[in-house]
N, C-alpha and C positions, 0 to 999 in steps of 0.2 A: 455627534454634531448637534449643537444646541442653538441653532439659528432660527429666526422667525420663519413662519410659512410663507410670508411675502417674499423674503429673500430667496428661499428655496424655489418658489414658483418663478421668480424673475430669472434665476440662474438656469432653470430648466428651459424657459422660453429662449434665452440667449443661446444655449447649447443647441437646441433644436433648429433655431434660425441659422446658426453657423453650419450645421450639418446639411440643411437643405440647400443653402447657398453654395457650400463647398461641393456638394454632389452635382449641382447644375454646372458650376464652373469647370469641374474636372471632366464632366461629360462633354462639354464643348471643347475643351483642350484635347481630349482623347480623339473626338470625332474629327478634329482638324488634321490629325495624323493618319486617319484611316481613309484609304481610297474608297470612294462611293461607287462600287461596281453594282451590277444588277442585283446580286444576292444581298448585299448590305442594304441597298435601297428598299428591297422587298421586306427585309427584316425590320427596318425602321418604320416603314409604313404599317406593317402588321402589329408592331408593338403598341402603337397608340390605340388601336382597336381592342387589343387584349387587355390593356390597362382599364379602358372604359368598361369592358365587360366584367372584369374582376371587381370593379367598384359597384356596378349596378346589380349584378346577380344576387349578392347577399341581401341587398335592400329589397329586391322583389321576393326572394324566398322567405324572408322573415317579416315582410310587411303585411299590411292588412289588405282587404279587398280593393280599397281605393288605389293603393300602389300597383296592384296587379292589373286593375282595369286601365289605369293610366299608362302602364308599360305596354300592355297589349294594344291599346288604341294608338299610342305614339308609334309603336313599331309597325302597325298596319298602315298608318298614314305615311310613314317614312318609305315603306316599300312601294305603296301604290303611287303616291304623288312625288316622291323623291324631293321633298321640301323639308329641310330641317326646321324652318320657322313654323310651318304648319303642324308638324309632328309635335313640337314643343308646346304650341298653343293648345292642340287637342289633348295632349297628355295632362297639361295643367287644368284644363277645363273639366276633364273627366275626374281628376283627383278632387277638385273643388266641389263638383256636384256630388260625389260620393260622400265627402265630408259634410256637405249641407244636408243631405237626405238621411244618411245612416249614422252619423256620429253625434 
């Protein structure tokens, strides 16, 4: 195939967008047919947490000290204060301070 890289990139973006949109629409259509009993509801509730953990853990493991400090501080504030906004703010502030002083 001897097409330009721009066309190949555009085609890849269109295909990825179609797959992402299709997976969301199919997920909604399938869930319309599934009765939401207590087990299914617990599974769906736990799924969002597991996806979040799967995204964040590699960033923490392979990140530098600022990432680890921000994650620890945000997690501590989230547990103690139970405030998502406060934990996000503290995590961002810790990461910014680390970058300011050590990088």
